[in-house]
C-alpha positions as CSV (number, residue, x, y, z in Angstrom):
1,M,122.9,71.3,84.4
2,N,124.1,67.7,85.1
3,Y,122.3,65.0,83.2
4,E,122.1,61.3,84.1
5,T,120.3,59.9,81.0
6,I,121.3,62.4,78.4
7,Q,124.7,63.6,77.1
8,L,124.9,67.1,75.7
9,E,127.8,68.1,73.5
10,M,128.1,71.5,71.7
11,R,130.1,71.4,68.5
12,D,130.1,75.1,67.5
13,S,126.5,75.8,66.7
14,V,125.5,72.2,66.5
15,C,124.3,70.4,69.6
16,V,124.6,66.6,69.8
17,L,122.1,65.0,72.3
18,T,122.8,61.4,73.1
19,L,120.2,59.1,74.8
20,N,122.5,57.6,77.5
21,R,121.0,54.5,79.0
22,P,122.9,51.9,77.0
23,E,122.3,49.1,79.6
24,R,118.5,49.5,78.9
25,L,118.9,50.1,75.1
26,N,118.1,53.8,75.9
27,A,114.5,53.0,76.8
28,L,112.4,56.1,77.5
29,T,111.5,57.0,81.0
30,V,110.1,60.0,82.8
31,Q,113.6,61.1,83.7
32,V,114.8,60.7,80.1
33,A,112.0,62.8,78.8
34,N,112.4,65.5,81.4
35,E,116.2,65.7,80.9
36,F,115.7,65.7,77.1
37,K,113.4,68.8,77.4
38,A,115.9,70.5,79.7
39,A,118.8,69.7,77.4
40,V,117.0,71.1,74.3
41,H,116.4,74.4,76.2
42,E,120.0,74.5,77.4
43,A,121.2,73.9,73.8
44,L,119.2,76.8,72.5
45,E,120.4,79.0,75.3
46,R,124.0,78.1,74.2
47,G,123.3,79.1,70.7
48,A,122.5,75.8,69.0
49,R,121.2,76.2,65.5
50,V,120.8,72.5,64.8
51,I,120.2,69.6,67.2
52,V,121.4,66.0,66.4
53,L,119.8,63.2,68.4
54,T,121.4,59.8,68.7
55,G,121.8,56.9,71.1
56,A,124.6,55.5,73.2
57,G,125.7,51.9,72.7
58,R,124.1,49.5,70.3
59,A,120.6,51.0,70.2
60,F,119.0,54.2,69.3
61,C,116.0,53.7,71.6
62,A,114.0,50.6,72.5
63,G,110.8,52.5,73.3
64,G,109.2,53.0,76.7
65,D,110.7,51.4,79.7
66,V,108.0,49.0,80.7
67,R,109.7,48.1,83.9
68,E,109.6,51.7,85.1
69,M,106.0,52.1,84.1
70,Q,105.1,48.9,86.0
71,E,106.8,50.3,89.1
72,I,104.9,53.6,88.8
73,A,101.6,51.8,88.5
74,K,102.4,49.5,91.5
75,K,103.5,52.5,93.7
76,D,100.4,54.5,92.7
77,G,98.0,51.6,93.1
78,R,96.1,52.1,89.9
79,L,96.5,50.9,86.3
80,E,96.2,54.3,84.7
81,A,99.5,55.4,86.4
82,F,101.3,53.0,84.1
83,F,100.6,55.5,81.4
84,D,99.7,58.9,82.9
85,E,103.0,60.6,83.8
86,P,105.2,58.8,81.2
87,L,102.9,59.7,78.3
88,R,102.5,63.2,79.5
89,V,106.2,64.0,79.5
90,L,106.9,62.0,76.3
91,N,104.2,64.0,74.6
92,E,105.8,67.2,75.7
93,A,109.1,66.0,74.3
94,I,107.6,65.2,70.9
95,L,105.9,68.5,70.8
96,L,109.1,70.2,71.7
97,I,110.9,68.6,68.7
98,R,108.1,69.8,66.4
99,Q,107.6,73.2,67.8
100,T,111.3,74.2,68.4
101,P,112.3,76.4,65.4
102,V,115.6,74.7,64.7
103,P,116.3,71.6,62.7
104,F,116.4,68.2,64.5
105,I,118.4,65.4,62.9
106,A,118.0,61.8,64.2
107,A,121.1,59.7,63.7
108,V,119.7,56.3,64.3
109,N,122.5,54.0,65.3
110,G,120.6,50.8,66.1
111,V,117.2,49.6,66.9
112,A,114.4,52.2,67.1
113,S,111.4,50.5,68.5
114,G,107.9,51.7,69.5
115,G,108.1,55.1,71.1
116,G,111.8,55.2,70.2
117,C,110.9,54.8,66.5
118,N,108.4,57.6,66.7
119,F,110.9,59.8,68.7
120,A,113.2,59.5,65.7
121,L,110.4,60.1,63.1
122,A,109.4,63.3,64.9
123,C,112.8,64.8,63.9
124,D,113.0,66.8,60.7
125,I,115.6,64.6,59.1
126,V,116.4,60.9,59.9
127,I,119.6,59.3,58.9
128,A,120.1,55.6,59.9
129,A,123.0,53.3,60.1
130,E,122.8,50.2,57.8
131,S,122.4,48.0,60.9
132,A,119.5,50.1,62.2
133,R,116.1,48.6,62.5
134,F,112.6,50.1,63.0
135,N,109.3,48.8,64.3
136,Q,106.0,49.9,65.8
137,A,106.3,47.4,68.6
138,F,103.2,48.4,70.6
139,I,101.0,45.7,69.1
140,K,103.4,43.1,70.4
141,I,102.2,43.8,74.0
142,G,98.6,44.7,73.1
143,L,99.0,48.4,73.1
144,T,98.0,51.2,70.8
145,P,100.9,53.6,69.6
146,D,102.2,56.7,71.4
147,C,104.7,59.5,70.6
148,G,102.7,60.5,67.5
149,G,103.1,57.3,65.6
150,T,99.5,57.3,64.2
151,F,100.0,60.9,63.1
152,I,103.5,60.9,61.7
153,L,103.9,57.5,60.2
154,P,100.9,57.6,57.7
155,R,102.1,61.0,56.5
156,L,105.5,59.5,55.7
157,V,104.7,56.2,54.2
158,G,101.0,56.4,53.3
159,W,97.9,55.0,54.9
160,K,98.1,51.4,53.9
161,R,101.8,50.9,54.7
162,A,101.4,52.6,58.0
163,T,98.4,50.3,58.8
164,E,100.5,47.2,58.0
165,L,103.4,48.4,60.1
166,L,101.2,49.4,63.1
167,F,99.0,46.2,62.9
168,S,102.0,43.8,62.6
169,G,104.8,45.4,64.6
170,D,107.2,43.9,62.0
171,L,110.8,44.9,62.2
172,I,112.1,46.5,59.0
173,S,115.6,47.4,57.9
174,A,117.0,50.9,57.5
175,T,117.1,50.3,53.7
176,T,113.5,49.3,53.6
177,A,112.6,52.3,55.8
178,A,114.4,54.6,53.3
179,E,112.7,53.0,50.3
180,M,109.3,53.6,51.7
181,G,110.0,57.2,52.7
182,M,110.0,56.7,56.4
183,I,113.6,58.1,56.7
184,N,115.8,60.2,54.6
185,S,118.9,58.1,54.0
186,V,121.2,55.2,55.1
187,A,124.9,55.4,55.9
188,P,127.5,52.7,56.7
189,D,127.6,52.2,60.4
190,D,131.0,53.8,60.8
191,E,130.0,56.8,58.7
192,L,126.7,57.5,60.4
193,M,127.8,60.4,62.6
194,N,130.0,61.9,59.9
195,K,127.0,62.0,57.6
196,A,124.7,63.4,60.3
197,M,127.2,66.1,61.2
198,A,127.8,67.0,57.6
199,M,124.0,67.6,57.3
200,A,124.0,69.5,60.6
201,D,126.9,71.7,59.6
202,K,125.1,72.5,56.3
203,L,121.9,73.4,58.0
204,A,123.7,75.4,60.8
205,E,125.0,77.7,58.0
206,A,121.5,78.1,56.5
207,P,118.9,80.8,57.5
208,T,117.6,78.8,60.4
209,A,114.9,81.4,61.2
210,A,113.3,80.5,57.8
211,I,113.8,76.8,58.6
212,G,111.8,77.3,61.8
213,Q,109.0,78.9,59.8
214,I,109.1,76.0,57.3
215,K,108.7,73.5,60.1
216,M,105.7,75.3,61.3
217,L,104.2,75.5,57.8
218,L,104.7,71.8,57.1
219,D,103.0,70.9,60.4
220,A,100.1,73.3,59.7
221,S,99.6,71.9,56.3
222,A,98.3,68.6,57.8
223,A,95.1,70.4,59.0
224,N,94.8,73.4,56.6
225,D,92.9,73.6,53.3
226,L,94.8,75.1,50.4
227,A,93.4,78.6,50.9
228,S,94.4,78.6,54.6
229,Q,97.8,77.3,53.8
230,L,98.3,80.0,51.1
231,D,97.4,82.7,53.5
232,L,99.8,81.3,56.2
233,E,102.5,81.2,53.6
234,R,101.9,84.8,52.7
235,K,102.1,85.8,56.4
236,T,105.3,83.9,57.1
237,Q,107.0,85.1,54.0
238,I,106.3,88.7,55.0
239,E,107.8,87.8,58.4
240,S,110.9,86.2,56.9
241,G,111.2,89.2,54.6
242,R,111.9,91.3,57.7
243,T,114.9,89.3,58.8
244,K,118.6,90.0,58.6
245,D,119.0,86.7,56.7
246,F,116.7,87.9,53.9
247,V,118.6,91.1,53.5
248,E,121.9,89.2,53.5
249,G,120.5,86.6,51.1
250,V,119.5,89.2,48.5
251,S,122.7,91.1,48.9
252,A,124.8,87.9,48.4
253,F,122.8,87.0,45.4
254,L,123.2,90.4,43.8
255,E,126.9,90.5,44.7
256,K,127.5,86.9,43.5
257,R,129.0,85.7,46.7
258,P,128.1,83.1,49.3
259,P,125.7,84.3,51.9
260,R,126.6,84.6,55.6
261,F,123.4,83.8,57.5
262,V,123.0,84.6,61.2
263,G,119.7,82.8,61.9
264,G,117.6,85.9,62.4
């Protein structure tokens, strides 16, 4: 498939998806969200075991494209159209990140604002350049958050810090974001992709079927009580025990050699 707003590059079993609207700071649109979803499916069909998400130019993503949303509302003739279609497809994209059973790594190369911030935080691992900045910009224009910000952010930084960030819309540095647990780590600007790809290569060699199950378990833990989570862990461990990777992992351990996982 040909994409206008996304670049897809396969590097062995790692797929790099680049938001590609640098002239608009990679702002999110209906087209971006739809092409992102299509690109994820294409990456999986081409054997991707890890997906790295980054942005073209000097920004990761500036959030929703307000100009496009205004045009949609004007064309449709009702205020609700400003939100309906854009939020529907963006929500589908966020769910796709969380429900796809491979690791997603966000390599945040610049500003990640509003929905762009939450797009990054939805990924399993977030590595940011030193020059990257994060904020929940919605309050700046009188809006409540989208793209899972009120769900994901308090689980990363705690209720009180999330409240302050969401109420204020303050811009914070990558270092501050790492210190408060919002992201995993910070890299020098010119080393960002090297660090992200090193992590991606490491995970691509891991038992990615088990990683997919771990993603599901972590998400389920947000709503489960301990007994329910223990029962789900038992079921998924039985499932992972039936995989080729488990057989290989045990064999490698007993034979004192590195395992060769195939992701199934």
